[in-house]
N, C-alpha and C positions, 0 to 999 in steps of 0.2 A: 665933242669926240664920243662916238658910240661905244658902248660896252657890248661885247659879243657873247653869245652863249655857245658852249662847245659840249658835244657828246663825244668823249674820248673812249671809244668802244674797243672791245677785244678784237672783233673782226673788222668793223668799219667805224670810221669817225665822221662827224658832221659839224658844221658851224652855222649858226643862225644869227639874225639881228631883227630888231623890231622895226617894222616899216608900215606906214599907213594903217594904223589901228590893229596891227597883228604881226606875229613873228613869221619870218620867211627863211627858208633854207638858202644859204649862199652856195652857189655851184663852184666846184673846183676848176682847175685849169682845163680839164677834159670836158667841162660842161655837165658833169655828173654831181648829184647830190651826195653820194656816198664816196668816201675816201678810204680805201682799204688800209687797215692799220698794219702795214708792212714796211720794213725798212731794209734796204740793201746797200752795200758799199761796193763800188766799182773798183777796178784795178788802179785807176788814177786817184782813188780816195774820194770820188764824187759820191755824195749821199743821195740815194734814190728812195722816194717814198711813194705810198699810194699804189695805184694800179700797176705802175711800172714795176715797182718792187715785188708786187704779188706775182707778176709774170716771171720775175727773176727767181722766184722760189723754185720754179721748175728747171730753169736754165742754169742757175747758179745757187743752189740751195745752201751750200756751205757758208755763203756770205750774205744770207738773207734771214731776217728775224721776224717773227710774228707771234701773236697771242702773248706778248710780254706784259700785258696788263695783269696776267695772272701772277706775275712775280713782283708786282709793284710793292714797294716797302720792304722787300727782302734783299739780302746780300746774294744776288744771283747775277751772273754775267753771261752775255752772249758774245762769242768770239767771231768777229767779222774782219777779214783781211789781217789777221794776226793781232788785232787789238780787242780788248774786252770792253763791252758797253753794258751799262746797267739799264734796267727798265725805265728809270728816270730819264736817262740820256735818249733812249730810243723813243720814248713818249714825247720828249722835247722836240725831236725831229718831226713827229706828226703834227704837233701843236704849231711849230714854226710854219709848216706848209699851210695849215688852216688859216693861220694869221695872214700869210701873204694873200691867200684867196680872198679873205675878208677886206684887206686893204685895197685890192684891185676892184672889188665890187663896190666899195664905199667911196673910193677915190680919196681916202684920208688915212693917216696913221692910226693903227689900233694898238693900244697899250694896256687894256684891261679886259678880263673875261670872267665869266661864271662858268665853272666846269662841273659837269655831272660825274658822280661816282656811284658805284653800287651801294645800296642802302647799308649793307653789312661790312663795308670797308672800315677798318679799325683806325686808330689814331695814326699809326705809322703809315698806313696806306693812303690816308688823306693828306698827310703832310708831304708824302712822296709825290703825290699828284700836284700839289702847290709848288713843289720844287721843280717839277717838270715845266710847269707854266713859267716859273721865274727864269729858267734856262732858255725858254723860248722868247723871252722878252715881254712877258705878260704879268701884270699884277693880278693875282688871284686871291681876293679877299673872301669870296663866297664860293662854297661848294654846295651843290644840291644833289640829294639822292635821286637815282634814276627813276624809280617809280613815282616819287613826289613830283618830278619834273613832267612826267607823262600826265599825271592827274592835273597839274597846273595847266598843261596844254589843253586838255579836255575842258577844264573849268573855264578857260578864257574863250576858246573857240566854239565849244558846243553848248555852253550854258546848260549843263545837264540837270534834269529834273530828278535829283537823287539826294538822299541824305547821307547814307553810308556807302562808300565805294571801296572795292578792293582792286588794287593794281597788281597784275601778275606780269612781271618783266623777265622774260627769258631771252637773254642775248647770246652772243657767241661764247662767252666764258663764265657768266654768272647768272644766277636766278635771284631775283629780289621781289619782296612782297611789301606793299604798303596798304594800310587801311586809313582812309580819309573821310572826314565829314565835311559836306558842302552846306553852307548856310549864309544866304544874303551877302555874297561877296567874300566870305571868309572860307578859306580852305584850311581845315584844321587836321594836321597829321596826328593820328591817334596811336599808331604803332608801326614798326618796321621789323622785317625779318629777312632771312635769305640764306643762300648757299653759295659761297664764293668759288666753289669748285664744281659747279654744275651749269652747263650751257650747251648751245648747239654744237660746239666742237666735240663734246663727249658723245653725242649721237653719231657724228661722223666717225669717231674712233671706234665705236661699237661695230659699225659696218665694216671698217678696215680689218678689225680683229676677226669678224665673221668670215670675210673673204679669205684671209690667210689660213684660217682653220679649215674652211671648206675645201681649200685646194692643197691642204697639208704642206703649206710652205713653212719651213723651219729656218731658224737662224735669223741673224740681224740683217736688215735691209740697209742699202747705201742711202746717203742723204737724198740723192736724186730719186731713188725708188720710193723713199718715204714721201717725198713731195708728190710724186705721181700717184701713189696710192691714196693720198689725202684728196687729190683732185678727182680721182675716179669715184671715191666714196662720197664726196660732196655732191657730185653730179647725180649719183644714184639716189641720194638722200632727197633731193628736190623732187625726183620723179615718184618714188614710192610713198612720199608723205604729203603729196599734193592735197590740199584741203578739200577740193571739189572733185578731183578725179585721179586718185592714186593708181599708178600703173606699175607692172613689173619692170625692173631696170636690169639691162644687160651690162655686166661689168667685165672688163678685160684689161689686162696689163701684162707687160713683158718683164720678166726677172731672169737675169743671167742668160739671155737669148731664148728663153722658153716662154710661150704665151699661155696665160692662165685665164680661164673664163668661168663665170658663174652668173646665175639669175637670181636677183634679190626680189622677192615678192613683198607686197604690203604686209602680208600676214607674218612673214619671216621678220621683217623690220619691226613689227609690233612686238614680236616675241623677244628679240634680242635687246630691245630697248625698254622693256617693261619695268626693269628695275630703276632706270633713270626717271621714267614717268612717276613712279611711286615716291621718288625722292622729292617731288614737288610738295607732297602732302605735309611733311613735317613743318617747313617754314610757314605754310599757310595756317596750319593749326596753331603754331606759336604766335603768329601776328594776331589772329582772331582771339586767342585766349588772353593776350595782353590788352587788347582793346575791349575785352568783356562782351564780345559778340558771338553769335552763332550764325550758321549759314542762312537761317530765315531772316536774319537782320540785315543782310547785304542787299542793296538795291540794285547795284550795277557792278559788273566785273569788266575791268579795262584790260585788254590784252595788248602787250607791247613787246618790242624786241623781235628781231627777224625770226627767231626760232619758234615763235607762237604761230607762225604760218603752217607748221606741221600739223597734220590732221590729228595725231595722237595727243597733241597738247590741247587743241580745241575740244576734242572729244572728252578729255579729262576734265576741262573746266566746265563743260556743259553737264557732265555726269554729276559733278559736285554742286554746281550753282544753278543748273537748269537754263532757262531762257534769258538770264540776266547778263549774258556775255555780250559785250560790244567791242568793235574794233574798226570804227568808221575812219579813223585817221591812219595813214600809212604807219605800221608798227615800227618801221625802221627810223622814222623821223620824229616821233612823239617826244623822245627825250631831248633832242636838240631844240625842238620848238619850245618845250617847257623851260629849258635853260635860257632861251632867248627871252622868254617872258620875265623870268626872274632878273636877267640882265637889265631889262627895261624898267623893272620895279626898282632896282638898285640905283638906276639912273634918274629915278623920280619922274618917270614919264607921266604926263598928264592923263593919258588914256587909262592908266591903271591906278589912279588915285583912290578908288574905292575898293581895291582888291587887297586882301590881307592874307598872307601865308604864315601859318605857325609852323614850328619845327620841333623836334624832339631829340633827346640824347639817345643814340641808337644802341649803346652798350651800357651795362652796369658799371659804375665807377665805385671802387671799394678800397678799404684798407685792411691789413692783416691784424688779427687779434688772436688771443689765446682761447682754445677750446677746452672745455672742462674734462673731456675724456683723457685718460692717461695715455702718454705718447706711444707705448708699445702696441696699443690697439687702434691707433689712428690709421686712416686710409691714405695719408699723404706723407711724403718724405720728411717733412719738417715736423712730424709728430703731431702736436696739438695746436698748430697754427692753421687758421682758416681765414677766408675773406669775409668781411662784414660790409654789406652794401651800404653806401651812403646816398648816392644818386642812382636809383634803379633805372634800367633801360625803359625807354619810351616815356620818360619824364618830359613834360613840355619845357622848352628853354626860351629865354634864359632862366636859370634857376640857381639858388644858393641854399644849401642845406647844412646844418651844423649838427654834429653828434658828440656826445661826451664819452671819454674814455679815461681809464685810470692806469697808473704805472703798475707794472706786474709785481713789483716787490717794494716794500717800504725802504727808504733810503736811496732810491734810484735818482741819479742826477741828470740823466739824459733820456730822451725817448725818440725812437725812430718811427716815422709815419711812412710806411710803404704805400704806394698808389698803384692800383691795378685796374685794368679794363677787361671785362669779360664776365661770363656767367657762371663759372665754376666756383665751388666752395674752396678748391685747392689752389693756392697761390700760384704754383708752378704752371698750372694749366691755363692761367690768364696771361695777358700781356702787361708786363711791367712798364709803367710810365715814368717811374722815378721814385725818389724818397726825399724826405725832409727830416733832418736831424735837429732837434730843439732841446734846449736846457729846461729843466724843471727844478723848483726849489728843493733843497735837501730836506727830507722829512723822514727821520729814522723810524718813527712809530706808525705812520699812516701812509696810505696810498695817495699820491698826488693826482688831481683831476686835470685833464686838458680837454679843450673844445677843438675838434677838428671840423673845419668848414670847407666844403667843396663848392666852387662857384663855376658854372659851365655856361658859356655864352653861345650865341647863334652861329658864331664862326668856328666853333669847336675848340676854343681856348679854355683850359681848365686852370683855375687858381686854387691852390691849396693853402689854407691858413691854419696855424696851430697856435692856440692861446693857452697859457698856463692860467688856470682859474684863480689860484690863490694870489698871484702877483700881477696878473694882466699882461705878462710878457708875451709878445706876439711875433711870430716868424712866418713868412709866407714865401711862395714861389709860383711862377706861372709855367705850366707845362705846355710847350708848343714845339713838339719834337720835330726834328728833320727825319731823314730816312733811317731805315733800320739796319744800316751797315754794321757788321760785326768786326771788331778788331781781331788780330791773330790770337791774343790772349783769350778773348771771349770764345773763340772757336775751340781753342784747346780745352777751355773749362767745360764747354758743352760736350765734347768728346769724352772727357774724364767722367762727366756725370753719366753718360750713357754706359760707360764701362762698369759703373758702380751700381747699376740697376739690379734689384733683387726680386725674387719671386715672392708674391704675397704669402703671409704666414699661414693662411688657410687655403686649402685646395678644393673644397666643396664647390662644384660649378654652380649649383643653385644659389649658394650664398653670394658668390661673386657676381652672378647675374643680377641679383636683386640690388646689390650695392651699385652696380653700373647703371641700372635703371633709375635708381635714386639720384645719381649724379646727373643723368640726362634730364630727369623731371625737374630737378633743382634748377638747371639751366634754362628750362622752358618756362618756369614759373616765376612769379614776383610776389611781393607783399606777404600776407599771412600764409598763403599756401606754401611759398618757398620756406618760411620759417618752420612750418609743420613738417615738411619733408626733412629738413635738417634735424629736427627733434627726433623724428622717427629713425632716422639713420643712426643717430647717436645711441638711442636705445637698443637698436639691433646690434651695433658694434659692441655694446656693453654685454649683450647676450652671447655673442661670439667669444668674448674675452673669458666669460665664466665657464665655457666649454661643456655646457649641459645640453645634449642633443635635443631632448624634448622641448626645452624652452626655445631653442634656436628654430626648430621646425614650426612651432606655434607662432612665434613672431614673424618668421618669414612668410607664412601663409596669410597672416594678417596684413603684412605690407603689400603682398601681391594683390589682395582684394582692394586695398586703398589705392594703390598705384594704377591698377586697371581702371578704376572709376575715374581717376584723373585723366587717363589716356582717352576715355570715351566721352568726356564732357562736351567737346566741340562737335564731334561728328555724329 
């Protein structure tokens, strides 16, 4: 029984399988490789997916959902025919459709799949994807990041003569970056980064916003008008951003009986989307920094995702990396083909016995500890509590790391180990994965030591183990979360937390700016550089607490020079 590979995309989804020494795309019921990620519910409660549902976005927009991948792992619902559907349920409808296509193509039942996810999907989003597969009747033990899947596709099909490759994956809703090393059948993932809120849909929205502004159209549009506006903008985008021959696009639509028209030129499109293009830079820099590479070290640049067909994206890639850009395989299909390769590897296919794919932990995993700075001067709401990394992002997996901590006060009988995923030093800005409460021996005079071990495997399971050093008592748990649904109580608590937000104790914009830059650089850094940024931040906070303007100014200027150097290291 074959294992299939699935690219569950924001705009389109595909399914593949290994056949005759290579992965092939399985066509859908319409004979097309791409299945639009749209779901619609008809009056008789019939579920419609794919191209038909995409068409219904125009005809019945109130009962059609799309781009729901962007809310995967969140408590967000889409109301269709009077019933609420989560992104997990809607994704399951798409997966069920792909499963049926695969079964018809193969002539046998399909029960297992490898599904691709954006490289920067967090624990909740990954588990939600697995839950969607489960609802669709598929066992999903392995997920693969989208740029890694693309690199795997090129590695198998093209046998690239390259050592270091960077994959730029701009799809409908997300932008992912992976840096990989190819060596004698081994595909080694070195680092990943990305932006889960940047994709081709955002370029379409920029065109829509420009058209409405250009025609001075005020007020809210109806669902039908929004759908029509999206279609007009999408059509214009293809024309003005054509890679080989961009042309002006005539745009026209009727709102409340009045027709509006505008001409979008390639130059105007470039101007209104320049901020989106510039957002590509930060994830690229972050991935290269984590891999310890510079632009000159990159041998090949793989473009994937339908949005990389836009001229502005290829121009950007060529401006940064020169003539190293390649896109020989259909960018819409590379992820699905790569997922098909991994599915075959998981199925122990003989053709791939000499191929090895390594993987990494995409986010930092940490626990909360006390910071030495007095609470009134701390930058986070819990005073002097910060996150201490145990497994840093882009660490090869499987991995097991142990760190020693101590009770905060003598005589303490219990200790709570909170587990966080994310890059911020502030616990509330990271994703809470859970906590483990453990007993420690009563010691009235001294601090008791505990060893905290994080073990992370290739399937994204995290085991947390806490051991009391003095008596060897051990307690553990495995974090394998489901979706991120919030209870009514949690929603009420979140609202209360927002109402209690206060203004920072200092109002100097330059000081606030340098602290925010420190937070951003801390998230982008790892290892000794991350520790240095934390130390510098602590010193600067201490200077602020002393309220001596000259010391604050001197320290701020010093930090600006250091942080500017960090910012320019890659480019």
